[in-house]
PQR file of N, CA, C, O and H, with PARSE charges and radii, in Angstrom:
ATOM      1  N   MET A   1       0.822  -1.189   0.000 -0.4000 1.5000
ATOM      2  CA  MET A   1       0.000   0.000   0.000 -0.0000 2.0000
ATOM      3  C   MET A   1       0.870   1.257   0.000  0.5500 1.7000
ATOM      4  O   MET A   1       0.612   2.199  -0.749 -0.5500 1.4000
ATOM      5  N   LYS A   2       1.887   1.261   0.835 -0.4000 1.5000
ATOM      6  CA  LYS A   2       2.722   2.450   0.902 -0.0000 2.0000
ATOM      7  C   LYS A   2       3.445   2.694  -0.419  0.5500 1.7000
ATOM      8  O   LYS A   2       3.611   3.839  -0.838 -0.5500 1.4000
ATOM      9  H   LYS A   2       2.096   0.496   1.443  0.4000 1.0000
ATOM     10  N   ARG A   3       3.873   1.626  -1.068 -0.4000 1.5000
ATOM     11  CA  ARG A   3       4.558   1.782  -2.343 -0.0000 2.0000
ATOM     12  C   ARG A   3       3.616   2.384  -3.383  0.5500 1.7000
ATOM     13  O   ARG A   3       4.028   3.207  -4.200 -0.5500 1.4000
ATOM     14  H   ARG A   3       3.738   0.695  -0.728  0.4000 1.0000
ATOM     15  N   HIS A   4       2.366   1.974  -3.349 -0.4000 1.5000
ATOM     16  CA  HIS A   4       1.372   2.512  -4.275 -0.0000 2.0000
ATOM     17  C   HIS A   4       1.207   4.020  -4.076  0.5500 1.7000
ATOM     18  O   HIS A   4       1.054   4.764  -5.044 -0.5500 1.4000
ATOM     19  H   HIS A   4       2.031   1.304  -2.685  0.4000 1.0000
ATOM     20  N   LYS A   5       1.238   4.457  -2.842 -0.4000 1.5000
ATOM     21  CA  LYS A   5       1.092   5.883  -2.569 -0.0000 2.0000
ATOM     22  C   LYS A   5       2.293   6.685  -3.076  0.5500 1.7000
ATOM     23  O   LYS A   5       2.153   7.855  -3.430 -0.5500 1.4000
ATOM     24  H   LYS A   5       1.362   3.852  -2.055  0.4000 1.0000
ATOM     25  N   ARG A   6       3.447   6.069  -3.109 -0.4000 1.5000
ATOM     26  CA  ARG A   6       4.645   6.792  -3.510 -0.0000 2.0000
ATOM     27  C   ARG A   6       4.794   6.930  -5.018  0.5500 1.7000
ATOM     28  O   ARG A   6       5.521   7.808  -5.483 -0.5500 1.4000
ATOM     29  H   ARG A   6       3.560   5.118  -2.821  0.4000 1.0000
ATOM     30  N   ASP A   7       4.130   6.092  -5.782 -0.4000 1.5000
ATOM     31  CA  ASP A   7       4.272   6.133  -7.235 -0.0000 2.0000
ATOM     32  C   ASP A   7       3.392   7.261  -7.793  0.5500 1.7000
ATOM     33  O   ASP A   7       2.237   7.043  -8.158 -0.5500 1.4000
ATOM     34  H   ASP A   7       3.540   5.379  -5.404  0.4000 1.0000
ATOM     35  N   MET A   8       3.951   8.441  -7.847 -0.4000 1.5000
ATOM     36  CA  MET A   8       3.193   9.621  -8.254 -0.0000 2.0000
ATOM     37  C   MET A   8       2.820   9.591  -9.729  0.5500 1.7000
ATOM     38  O   MET A   8       1.787  10.139 -10.113 -0.5500 1.4000
ATOM     39  H   MET A   8       4.889   8.618  -7.550  0.4000 1.0000
ATOM     40  N   ASN A   9       3.640   8.962 -10.562 -0.4000 1.5000
ATOM     41  CA  ASN A   9       3.311   8.876 -11.984 -0.0000 2.0000
ATOM     42  C   ASN A   9       2.072   8.018 -12.213  0.5500 1.7000
ATOM     43  O   ASN A   9       1.218   8.358 -13.032 -0.5500 1.4000
ATOM     44  H   ASN A   9       4.480   8.516 -10.250  0.4000 1.0000
ATOM     45  N   GLN A  10       1.975   6.907 -11.489 -0.4000 1.5000
ATOM     46  CA  GLN A  10       0.810   6.045 -11.623 -0.0000 2.0000
ATOM     47  C   GLN A  10      -0.447   6.755 -11.113  0.5500 1.7000
ATOM     48  O   GLN A  10      -1.516   6.647 -11.713 -0.5500 1.4000
ATOM     49  H   GLN A  10       2.669   6.631 -10.824  0.4000 1.0000
ATOM     50  N   ARG A  11      -0.309   7.470 -10.017 -0.4000 1.5000
ATOM     51  CA  ARG A  11      -1.451   8.216  -9.485 -0.0000 2.0000
ATOM     52  C   ARG A  11      -1.877   9.310 -10.453  0.5500 1.7000
ATOM     53  O   ARG A  11      -3.071   9.560 -10.619 -0.5500 1.4000
ATOM     54  H   ARG A  11       0.560   7.557  -9.530  0.4000 1.0000
ATOM     55  N   ALA A  12      -0.921   9.959 -11.088 -0.4000 1.5000
ATOM     56  CA  ALA A  12      -1.248  10.999 -12.068 -0.0000 2.0000
ATOM     57  C   ALA A  12      -1.997  10.384 -13.238  0.5500 1.7000
ATOM     58  O   ALA A  12      -2.957  10.971 -13.736 -0.5500 1.4000
ATOM     59  H   ALA A  12       0.049   9.756 -10.953  0.4000 1.0000
ATOM     60  N   TYR A  13      -1.567   9.205 -13.685 -0.4000 1.5000
ATOM     61  CA  TYR A  13      -2.244   8.520 -14.786 -0.0000 2.0000
ATOM     62  C   TYR A  13      -3.683   8.178 -14.404  0.5500 1.7000
ATOM     63  O   TYR A  13      -4.612   8.416 -15.175 -0.5500 1.4000
ATOM     64  H   TYR A  13      -0.787   8.728 -13.281  0.4000 1.0000
ATOM     65  N   GLN A  14      -3.856   7.623 -13.217 -0.4000 1.5000
ATOM     66  CA  GLN A  14      -5.197   7.244 -12.761 -0.0000 2.0000
ATOM     67  C   GLN A  14      -6.121   8.449 -12.662  0.5500 1.7000
ATOM     68  O   GLN A  14      -7.274   8.395 -13.091 -0.5500 1.4000
ATOM     69  H   GLN A  14      -3.101   7.430 -12.590  0.4000 1.0000
ATOM     70  N   ARG A  15      -5.617   9.521 -12.101 -0.4000 1.5000
ATOM     71  CA  ARG A  15      -6.451  10.720 -11.966 -0.0000 2.0000
ATOM     72  C   ARG A  15      -6.752  11.347 -13.323  0.5500 1.7000
ATOM     73  O   ARG A  15      -7.838  11.888 -13.529 -0.5500 1.4000
ATOM     74  H   ARG A  15      -4.681   9.565 -11.752  0.4000 1.0000
ATOM     75  N   GLY A  16      -5.806  11.278 -14.239 -0.4000 1.5000
ATOM     76  CA  GLY A  16      -6.057  11.750 -15.590 -0.0000 2.0000
ATOM     77  C   GLY A  16      -7.095  10.900 -16.294  0.5500 1.7000
ATOM     78  O   GLY A  16      -7.938  11.418 -17.026 -0.5500 1.4000
ATOM     79  H   GLY A  16      -4.924  10.838 -14.072  0.4000 1.0000
ATOM     80  N   TYR A  17      -7.034   9.592 -16.073 -0.4000 1.5000
ATOM     81  CA  TYR A  17      -8.018   8.687 -16.661 -0.0000 2.0000
ATOM     82  C   TYR A  17      -9.419   9.033 -16.161  0.5500 1.7000
ATOM     83  O   TYR A  17     -10.367   9.110 -16.942 -0.5500 1.4000
ATOM     84  H   TYR A  17      -6.349   9.172 -15.478  0.4000 1.0000
ATOM     85  N   HIS A  18      -9.535   9.238 -14.859 -0.4000 1.5000
ATOM     86  CA  HIS A  18     -10.837   9.586 -14.285 -0.0000 2.0000
ATOM     87  C   HIS A  18     -11.330  10.927 -14.828  0.5500 1.7000
ATOM     88  O   HIS A  18     -12.519  11.085 -15.104 -0.5500 1.4000
ATOM     89  H   HIS A  18      -8.765   9.175 -14.224  0.4000 1.0000
ATOM     90  N   ALA A  19     -10.433  11.879 -14.980 -0.4000 1.5000
ATOM     91  CA  ALA A  19     -10.826  13.181 -15.523 -0.0000 2.0000
ATOM     92  C   ALA A  19     -11.303  13.042 -16.964  0.5500 1.7000
ATOM     93  O   ALA A  19     -12.301  13.655 -17.345 -0.5500 1.4000
ATOM     94  H   ALA A  19      -9.467  11.750 -14.756  0.4000 1.0000
ATOM     95  N   GLY A  20     -10.614  12.253 -17.759 -0.4000 1.5000
ATOM     96  CA  GLY A  20     -11.026  12.028 -19.141 -0.0000 2.0000
ATOM     97  C   GLY A  20     -12.338  11.288 -19.226  0.5500 1.7000
ATOM     98  O   GLY A  20     -13.170  11.585 -20.083 -0.5500 1.4000
ATOM     99  H   GLY A  20      -9.804  11.755 -17.449  0.4000 1.0000
ATOM    100  N   LEU A  21     -12.528  10.327 -18.345 -0.4000 1.5000
ATOM    101  CA  LEU A  21     -13.757   9.551 -18.322 -0.0000 2.0000
ATOM    102  C   LEU A  21     -14.952  10.423 -17.932  0.5500 1.7000
ATOM    103  O   LEU A  21     -16.074  10.193 -18.385 -0.5500 1.4000
ATOM    104  H   LEU A  21     -11.852  10.086 -17.649  0.4000 1.0000
ATOM    105  N   CYS A  22     -14.701  11.417 -17.094 -0.4000 1.5000
ATOM    106  CA  CYS A  22     -15.771  12.329 -16.672 -0.0000 2.0000
ATOM    107  C   CYS A  22     -15.997  13.456 -17.681  0.5500 1.7000
ATOM    108  O   CYS A  22     -16.938  14.236 -17.534 -0.5500 1.4000
ATOM    109  H   CYS A  22     -13.790  11.604 -16.726  0.4000 1.0000
ATOM    110  N   GLY A  23     -15.148  13.545 -18.696 -0.4000 1.5000
ATOM    111  CA  GLY A  23     -15.337  14.543 -19.735 -0.0000 2.0000
ATOM    112  C   GLY A  23     -14.692  15.885 -19.443  0.5500 1.7000
ATOM    113  O   GLY A  23     -15.035  16.885 -20.074 -0.5500 1.4000
ATOM    114  H   GLY A  23     -14.384  12.911 -18.815  0.4000 1.0000
ATOM    115  N   LYS A  24     -13.764  15.923 -18.499 -0.4000 1.5000
ATOM    116  CA  LYS A  24     -13.094  17.184 -18.186 -0.0000 2.0000
ATOM    117  C   LYS A  24     -12.119  17.559 -19.297  0.5500 1.7000
ATOM    118  O   LYS A  24     -11.650  16.706 -20.050 -0.5500 1.4000
ATOM    119  H   LYS A  24     -13.486  15.110 -17.987  0.4000 1.0000
ATOM    120  N   ASP A  25     -11.829  18.838 -19.380 -0.4000 1.5000
ATOM    121  CA  ASP A  25     -10.925  19.367 -20.391 -0.0000 2.0000
ATOM    122  C   ASP A  25      -9.483  19.009 -20.052  0.5500 1.7000
ATOM    123  O   ASP A  25      -9.130  18.909 -18.877 -0.5500 1.4000
ATOM    124  H   ASP A  25     -12.209  19.532 -18.769  0.4000 1.0000
ATOM    125  N   ARG A  26      -8.653  18.816 -21.065 -0.4000 1.5000
ATOM    126  CA  ARG A  26      -7.254  18.469 -20.809 -0.0000 2.0000
ATOM    127  C   ARG A  26      -6.476  19.610 -20.176  0.5500 1.7000
ATOM    128  O   ARG A  26      -5.402  19.391 -19.616 -0.5500 1.4000
ATOM    129  H   ARG A  26      -8.940  18.897 -22.019  0.4000 1.0000
ATOM    130  N   GLU A  27      -7.000  20.817 -20.257 -0.4000 1.5000
ATOM    131  CA  GLU A  27      -6.345  21.959 -19.610 -0.0000 2.0000
ATOM    132  C   GLU A  27      -6.509  21.925 -18.095  0.5500 1.7000
ATOM    133  O   GLU A  27      -5.939  22.762 -17.395 -0.5500 1.4000
ATOM    134  H   GLU A  27      -7.873  20.996 -20.712  0.4000 1.0000
ATOM    135  N   ALA A  28      -7.275  20.976 -17.583 -0.4000 1.5000
ATOM    136  CA  ALA A  28      -7.495  20.843 -16.146 -0.0000 2.0000
ATOM    137  C   ALA A  28      -6.357  20.092 -15.462  0.5500 1.7000
ATOM    138  O   ALA A  28      -6.447  19.802 -14.269 -0.5500 1.4000
ATOM    139  H   ALA A  28      -7.738  20.296 -18.151  0.4000 1.0000
ATOM    140  N   CYS A  29      -5.305  19.778 -16.181 -0.4000 1.5000
ATOM    141  CA  CYS A  29      -4.180  19.037 -15.611 -0.0000 2.0000
ATOM    142  C   CYS A  29      -3.543  19.849 -14.480  0.5500 1.7000
ATOM    143  O   CYS A  29      -3.123  20.985 -14.702 -0.5500 1.4000
ATOM    144  H   CYS A  29      -5.232  20.014 -17.150  0.4000 1.0000
ATOM    145  N   PRO A  30      -3.467  19.281 -13.269 -0.5600 1.5000
ATOM    146  CA  PRO A  30      -2.947  20.028 -12.125  0.2800 2.0000
ATOM    147  C   PRO A  30      -1.429  19.943 -11.945  0.5500 1.7000
ATOM    148  O   PRO A  30      -0.897  20.547 -11.013 -0.5500 1.4000
ATOM    149  N   HIS A  31      -0.727  19.223 -12.794 -0.4000 1.5000
ATOM    150  CA  HIS A  31       0.694  18.948 -12.573 -0.0000 2.0000
ATOM    151  C   HIS A  31       1.595  19.926 -13.321  0.5500 1.7000
ATOM    152  O   HIS A  31       1.343  20.279 -14.473 -0.5500 1.4000
ATOM    153  H   HIS A  31      -1.158  18.732 -13.551  0.4000 1.0000
ATOM    154  N   GLU A  32       2.637  20.346 -12.642 -0.4000 1.5000
ATOM    155  CA  GLU A  32       3.676  21.189 -13.235 -0.0000 2.0000
ATOM    156  C   GLU A  32       4.873  20.341 -13.660  0.5500 1.7000
ATOM    157  O   GLU A  32       5.552  20.665 -14.634 -0.5500 1.4000
ATOM    158  H   GLU A  32       2.842  20.060 -11.706  0.4000 1.0000
ATOM    159  N   ASN A  33       5.129  19.258 -12.933 -0.4000 1.5000
ATOM    160  CA  ASN A  33       6.215  18.347 -13.252 -0.0000 2.0000
ATOM    161  C   ASN A  33       5.928  17.702 -14.601  0.5500 1.7000
ATOM    162  O   ASN A  33       4.842  17.159 -14.799 -0.5500 1.4000
ATOM    163  H   ASN A  33       4.577  18.995 -12.142  0.4000 1.0000
ATOM    164  N   MET A  34       6.877  17.749 -15.532 -0.4000 1.5000
ATOM    165  CA  MET A  34       6.647  17.286 -16.894 -0.0000 2.0000
ATOM    166  C   MET A  34       6.333  15.783 -16.952  0.5500 1.7000
ATOM    167  O   MET A  34       5.454  15.371 -17.710 -0.5500 1.4000
ATOM    168  H   MET A  34       7.760  18.190 -15.371  0.4000 1.0000
ATOM    169  N   ALA A  35       7.033  14.964 -16.168 -0.4000 1.5000
ATOM    170  CA  ALA A  35       6.790  13.522 -16.194 -0.0000 2.0000
ATOM    171  C   ALA A  35       5.375  13.207 -15.711  0.5500 1.7000
ATOM    172  O   ALA A  35       4.676  12.394 -16.316 -0.5500 1.4000
ATOM    173  H   ALA A  35       7.746  15.299 -15.553  0.4000 1.0000
ATOM    174  N   GLN A  36       4.960  13.842 -14.634 -0.4000 1.5000
ATOM    175  CA  GLN A  36       3.610  13.609 -14.119 -0.0000 2.0000
ATOM    176  C   GLN A  36       2.561  14.188 -15.053  0.5500 1.7000
ATOM    177  O   GLN A  36       1.481  13.617 -15.205 -0.5500 1.4000
ATOM    178  H   GLN A  36       5.528  14.502 -14.142  0.4000 1.0000
ATOM    179  N   ARG A  37       2.868  15.308 -15.676 -0.4000 1.5000
ATOM    180  CA  ARG A  37       1.928  15.903 -16.633 -0.0000 2.0000
ATOM    181  C   ARG A  37       1.718  14.973 -17.834  0.5500 1.7000
ATOM    182  O   ARG A  37       0.593  14.810 -18.306 -0.5500 1.4000
ATOM    183  H   ARG A  37       3.746  15.771 -15.552  0.4000 1.0000
ATOM    184  N   GLU A  38       2.796  14.370 -18.319 -0.4000 1.5000
ATOM    185  CA  GLU A  38       2.684  13.437 -19.438 -0.0000 2.0000
ATOM    186  C   GLU A  38       1.847  12.223 -19.047  0.5500 1.7000
ATOM    187  O   GLU A  38       1.027  11.750 -19.834 -0.5500 1.4000
ATOM    188  H   GLU A  38       3.709  14.503 -17.935  0.4000 1.0000
ATOM    189  N   GLN A  39       2.055  11.721 -17.832 -0.4000 1.5000
ATOM    190  CA  GLN A  39       1.266  10.589 -17.362 -0.0000 2.0000
ATOM    191  C   GLN A  39      -0.205  10.964 -17.230  0.5500 1.7000
ATOM    192  O   GLN A  39      -1.082  10.192 -17.618 -0.5500 1.4000
ATOM    193  H   GLN A  39       2.721  12.105 -17.193  0.4000 1.0000
ATOM    194  N   TRP A  40      -0.476  12.144 -16.684 -0.4000 1.5000
ATOM    195  CA  TRP A  40      -1.857  12.602 -16.527 -0.0000 2.0000
ATOM    196  C   TRP A  40      -2.527  12.736 -17.891  0.5500 1.7000
ATOM    197  O   TRP A  40      -3.665  12.302 -18.074 -0.5500 1.4000
ATOM    198  H   TRP A  40       0.236  12.770 -16.368  0.4000 1.0000
ATOM    199  N   LEU A  41      -1.825  13.332 -18.840 -0.4000 1.5000
ATOM    200  CA  LEU A  41      -2.402  13.508 -20.178 -0.0000 2.0000
ATOM    201  C   LEU A  41      -2.593  12.170 -20.888  0.5500 1.7000
ATOM    202  O   LEU A  41      -3.560  11.995 -21.630 -0.5500 1.4000
ATOM    203  H   LEU A  41      -0.901  13.685 -18.692  0.4000 1.0000
ATOM    204  N   GLY A  42      -1.688  11.234 -20.669 -0.4000 1.5000
ATOM    205  CA  GLY A  42      -1.861   9.898 -21.240 -0.0000 2.0000
ATOM    206  C   GLY A  42      -3.091   9.212 -20.666  0.5500 1.7000
ATOM    207  O   GLY A  42      -3.861   8.591 -21.398 -0.5500 1.4000
ATOM    208  H   GLY A  42      -0.903  11.376 -20.066  0.4000 1.0000
ATOM    209  N   GLY A  43      -3.273   9.324 -19.368 -0.4000 1.5000
ATOM    210  CA  GLY A  43      -4.465   8.778 -18.728 -0.0000 2.0000
ATOM    211  C   GLY A  43      -5.723   9.487 -19.180  0.5500 1.7000
ATOM    212  O   GLY A  43      -6.762   8.859 -19.383 -0.5500 1.4000
ATOM    213  H   GLY A  43      -2.647   9.828 -18.773  0.4000 1.0000
ATOM    214  N   TRP A  44      -5.627  10.795 -19.337 -0.4000 1.5000
ATOM    215  CA  TRP A  44      -6.774  11.578 -19.804 -0.0000 2.0000
ATOM    216  C   TRP A  44      -7.194  11.116 -21.199  0.5500 1.7000
ATOM    217  O   TRP A  44      -8.384  10.963 -21.477 -0.5500 1.4000
ATOM    218  H   TRP A  44      -4.782  11.305 -19.173  0.4000 1.0000
ATOM    219  N   LEU A  45      -6.219  10.898 -22.065 -0.4000 1.5000
ATOM    220  CA  LEU A  45      -6.522  10.456 -23.426 -0.0000 2.0000
ATOM    221  C   LEU A  45      -7.183   9.080 -23.422  0.5500 1.7000
ATOM    222  O   LEU A  45      -8.142   8.845 -24.157 -0.5500 1.4000
ATOM    223  H   LEU A  45      -5.253  11.022 -21.839  0.4000 1.0000
ATOM    224  N   GLU A  46      -6.671   8.178 -22.598 -0.4000 1.5000
ATOM    225  CA  GLU A  46      -7.282   6.849 -22.490 -0.0000 2.0000
ATOM    226  C   GLU A  46      -8.698   6.958 -21.922  0.5500 1.7000
ATOM    227  O   GLU A  46      -9.601   6.247 -22.363 -0.5500 1.4000
ATOM    228  H   GLU A  46      -5.892   8.369 -22.001  0.4000 1.0000
ATOM    229  N   GLY A  47      -8.890   7.836 -20.959 -0.4000 1.5000
ATOM    230  CA  GLY A  47     -10.214   8.034 -20.376 -0.0000 2.0000
ATOM    231  C   GLY A  47     -11.193   8.615 -21.372  0.5500 1.7000
ATOM    232  O   GLY A  47     -12.353   8.207 -21.415 -0.5500 1.4000
ATOM    233  H   GLY A  47      -8.157   8.414 -20.601  0.4000 1.0000
ATOM    234  N   ARG A  48     -10.740   9.563 -22.172 -0.4000 1.5000
ATOM    235  CA  ARG A  48     -11.613  10.133 -23.204 -0.0000 2.0000
ATOM    236  C   ARG A  48     -11.965   9.074 -24.248  0.5500 1.7000
ATOM    237  O   ARG A  48     -13.102   9.008 -24.716 -0.5500 1.4000
ATOM    238  H   ARG A  48      -9.797   9.895 -22.138  0.4000 1.0000
ATOM    239  N   ASP A  49     -10.998   8.262 -24.602 -0.4000 1.5000
ATOM    240  CA  ASP A  49     -11.250   7.179 -25.551 -0.0000 2.0000
ATOM    241  C   ASP A  49     -12.294   6.213 -24.982  0.5500 1.7000
ATOM    242  O   ASP A  49     -13.186   5.761 -25.699 -0.5500 1.4000
ATOM    243  H   ASP A  49     -10.075   8.316 -24.221  0.4000 1.0000
ATOM    244  N   ALA A  50     -12.173   5.903 -23.695 -0.4000 1.5000
ATOM    245  CA  ALA A  50     -13.149   5.020 -23.054 -0.0000 2.0000
ATOM    246  C   ALA A  50     -14.526   5.682 -23.028  0.5500 1.7000
ATOM    247  O   ALA A  50     -15.540   5.009 -23.212 -0.5500 1.4000
ATOM    248  H   ALA A  50     -11.448   6.270 -23.112  0.4000 1.0000
ATOM    249  N   GLN A  51     -14.567   6.987 -22.802 -0.4000 1.5000
ATOM    250  CA  GLN A  51     -15.854   7.688 -22.794 -0.0000 2.0000
ATOM    251  C   GLN A  51     -16.480   7.666 -24.182  0.5500 1.7000
ATOM    252  O   GLN A  51     -17.683   7.442 -24.318 -0.5500 1.4000
ATOM    253  H   GLN A  51     -13.743   7.534 -22.653  0.4000 1.0000
ATOM    254  N   TRP A  52     -15.684   7.893 -25.197 -0.4000 1.5000
ATOM    255  CA  TRP A  52     -16.193   7.885 -26.565 -0.0000 2.0000
ATOM    256  C   TRP A  52     -16.636   6.488 -26.988  0.5500 1.7000
ATOM    257  O   TRP A  52     -17.498   6.339 -27.855 -0.5500 1.4000
ATOM    258  H   TRP A  52     -14.707   8.075 -25.087  0.4000 1.0000
ATOM    259  N   SER A  53     -16.046   5.471 -26.376 -0.4000 1.5000
ATOM    260  CA  SER A  53     -16.433   4.090 -26.667 -0.0000 2.0000
ATOM    261  C   SER A  53     -17.591   3.641 -25.782  0.5500 1.7000
ATOM    262  O   SER A  53     -17.913   2.454 -25.725 -0.5500 1.4000
ATOM    263  H   SER A  53     -15.346   5.593 -25.672  0.4000 1.0000
ATOM    264  N   ALA A  54     -18.206   4.582 -25.101 -0.4000 1.5000
ATOM    265  CA  ALA A  54     -19.348   4.332 -24.206 -0.0000 2.0000
ATOM    266  C   ALA A  54     -18.970   3.440 -23.042  0.5500 1.7000
ATOM    267  O   ALA A  54     -19.797   2.660 -22.570 -0.5500 1.4000
ATOM    268  H   ALA A  54     -17.945   5.546 -25.147  0.4000 1.0000
ATOM    269  N   MET A  55     -17.749   3.540 -22.576 -0.4000 1.5000
ATOM    270  CA  MET A  55     -17.316   2.756 -21.431 -0.0000 2.0000
ATOM    271  C   MET A  55     -17.320   3.641 -20.197  0.5500 1.7000
ATOM    272  O   MET A  55     -16.273   3.906 -19.607 -0.5500 1.4000
ATOM    273  H   MET A  55     -17.078   4.174 -22.960  0.4000 1.0000
ATOM    274  N   THR A  56     -18.482   4.086 -19.821 -0.4000 1.5000
ATOM    275  CA  THR A  56     -18.604   4.932 -18.648 -0.0000 2.0000
ATOM    276  C   THR A  56     -19.059   4.095 -17.465  0.5500 1.7000
ATOM    277  O   THR A  56     -19.510   2.963 -17.635 -0.5500 1.4000
ATOM    278  H   THR A  56     -19.332   3.871 -20.300  0.4000 1.0000
ATOM    279  N   GLY A  57     -18.944   4.639 -16.295 -0.4000 1.5000
ATOM    280  CA  GLY A  57     -19.371   3.930 -15.092 -0.0000 2.0000
ATOM    281  C   GLY A  57     -18.445   2.778 -14.759  0.5500 1.7000
ATOM    282  O   GLY A  57     -17.224   2.902 -14.850 -0.5500 1.4000
ATOM    283  H   GLY A  57     -18.577   5.559 -16.156  0.4000 1.0000
ATOM    284  N   ILE A  58     -19.027   1.667 -14.377 -0.4000 1.5000
ATOM    285  CA  ILE A  58     -18.254   0.509 -13.936 -0.0000 2.0000
ATOM    286  C   ILE A  58     -17.389  -0.056 -15.059  0.5500 1.7000
ATOM    287  O   ILE A  58     -16.257  -0.469 -14.808 -0.5500 1.4000
ATOM    288  H   ILE A  58     -20.020   1.566 -14.303  0.4000 1.0000
ATOM    289  N   SER A  59     -17.892  -0.083 -16.280 -0.4000 1.5000
ATOM    290  CA  SER A  59     -17.096  -0.641 -17.378 -0.0000 2.0000
ATOM    291  C   SER A  59     -15.846   0.190 -17.636  0.5500 1.7000
ATOM    292  O   SER A  59     -14.806  -0.366 -17.987 -0.5500 1.4000
ATOM    293  H   SER A  59     -18.812   0.252 -16.484  0.4000 1.0000
ATOM    294  N   GLY A  60     -15.922   1.499 -17.472 -0.4000 1.5000
ATOM    295  CA  GLY A  60     -14.746   2.345 -17.639 -0.0000 2.0000
ATOM    296  C   GLY A  60     -13.730   2.118 -16.540  0.5500 1.7000
ATOM    297  O   GLY A  60     -12.525   2.117 -16.793 -0.5500 1.4000
ATOM    298  H   GLY A  60     -16.767   1.951 -17.186  0.4000 1.0000
ATOM    299  N   LEU A  61     -14.206   1.925 -15.327 -0.4000 1.5000
ATOM    300  CA  LEU A  61     -13.292   1.671 -14.216 -0.0000 2.0000
ATOM    301  C   LEU A  61     -12.649   0.293 -14.328  0.5500 1.7000
ATOM    302  O   LEU A  61     -11.488   0.115 -13.959 -0.5500 1.4000
ATOM    303  H   LEU A  61     -15.185   1.926 -15.122  0.4000 1.0000
ATOM    304  N   SER A  62     -13.397  -0.678 -14.834 -0.4000 1.5000
ATOM    305  CA  SER A  62     -12.796  -1.997 -15.027 -0.0000 2.0000
ATOM    306  C   SER A  62     -11.740  -1.947 -16.125  0.5500 1.7000
ATOM    307  O   SER A  62     -10.756  -2.684 -16.072 -0.5500 1.4000
ATOM    308  H   SER A  62     -14.340  -0.535 -15.133  0.4000 1.0000
ATOM    309  N   GLU A  63     -11.935  -1.086 -17.114 -0.4000 1.5000
ATOM    310  CA  GLU A  63     -10.934  -0.892 -18.164 -0.0000 2.0000
ATOM    311  C   GLU A  63      -9.663  -0.302 -17.563  0.5500 1.7000
ATOM    312  O   GLU A  63      -8.560  -0.670 -17.966 -0.5500 1.4000
ATOM    313  H   GLU A  63     -12.734  -0.487 -17.156  0.4000 1.0000
ATOM    314  N   LEU A  64      -9.807   0.609 -16.605 -0.4000 1.5000
ATOM    315  CA  LEU A  64      -8.649   1.200 -15.941 -0.0000 2.0000
ATOM    316  C   LEU A  64      -7.864   0.123 -15.205  0.5500 1.7000
ATOM    317  O   LEU A  64      -6.635   0.103 -15.282 -0.5500 1.4000
ATOM    318  H   LEU A  64     -10.703   0.908 -16.278  0.4000 1.0000
ATOM    319  N   SER A  65      -8.533  -0.761 -14.503 -0.4000 1.5000
ATOM    320  CA  SER A  65      -7.824  -1.818 -13.792 -0.0000 2.0000
ATOM    321  C   SER A  65      -7.140  -2.769 -14.765  0.5500 1.7000
ATOM    322  O   SER A  65      -6.080  -3.309 -14.447 -0.5500 1.4000
ATOM    323  H   SER A  65      -9.531  -0.745 -14.440  0.4000 1.0000
ATOM    324  N   ARG A  66      -7.722  -2.989 -15.950 -0.4000 1.5000
ATOM    325  CA  ARG A  66      -7.093  -3.842 -16.952 -0.0000 2.0000
ATOM    326  C   ARG A  66      -5.823  -3.183 -17.482  0.5500 1.7000
ATOM    327  O   ARG A  66      -4.807  -3.852 -17.670 -0.5500 1.4000
ATOM    328  H   ARG A  66      -8.583  -2.550 -16.208  0.4000 1.0000
ATOM    329  N   VAL A  67      -5.877  -1.885 -17.722 -0.4000 1.5000
ATOM    330  CA  VAL A  67      -4.723  -1.146 -18.243 -0.0000 2.0000
ATOM    331  C   VAL A  67      -3.624  -1.104 -17.198  0.5500 1.7000
ATOM    332  O   VAL A  67      -2.449  -1.225 -17.545 -0.5500 1.4000
ATOM    333  H   VAL A  67      -6.702  -1.341 -17.569  0.4000 1.0000
ATOM    334  N   GLU A  68      -3.970  -0.936 -15.928 -0.4000 1.5000
ATOM    335  CA  GLU A  68      -2.983  -0.879 -14.857 -0.0000 2.0000
ATOM    336  C   GLU A  68      -2.221  -2.180 -14.702  0.5500 1.7000
ATOM    337  O   GLU A  68      -1.020  -2.169 -14.429 -0.5500 1.4000
ATOM    338  H   GLU A  68      -4.924  -0.838 -15.646  0.4000 1.0000
ATOM    339  N   SER A  69      -2.906  -3.304 -14.874 -0.4000 1.5000
ATOM    340  CA  SER A  69      -2.248  -4.590 -14.683 -0.0000 2.0000
ATOM    341  C   SER A  69      -1.345  -4.971 -15.843  0.5500 1.7000
ATOM    342  O   SER A  69      -0.505  -5.859 -15.695 -0.5500 1.4000
ATOM    343  H   SER A  69      -3.881  -3.313 -15.096  0.4000 1.0000
ATOM    344  N   ALA A  70      -1.493  -4.329 -16.988 -0.4000 1.5000
ATOM    345  CA  ALA A  70      -0.678  -4.666 -18.161 -0.0000 2.0000
ATOM    346  C   ALA A  70       0.709  -4.097 -18.067  0.5500 1.7000
ATOM    347  O   ALA A  70       1.519  -4.290 -18.974 -0.5500 1.4000
ATOM    348  H   ALA A  70      -2.175  -3.607 -17.108  0.4000 1.0000
TER
END
């Protein structure tokens, strides 16, 4: 659990995915660090793709867990 909390890039990706899935604008990225910003935007893009594929709600979150395990 503690290791999961320390991986800021993974957390940025997850939060970006959720933002994209909810339809938020990519300008809403809260990160200044370039590596975390890239991860957030990558997650945002995947989340938007899932939203466009009608994978909202539980199916979108299950897609996130599938992507994380890969």
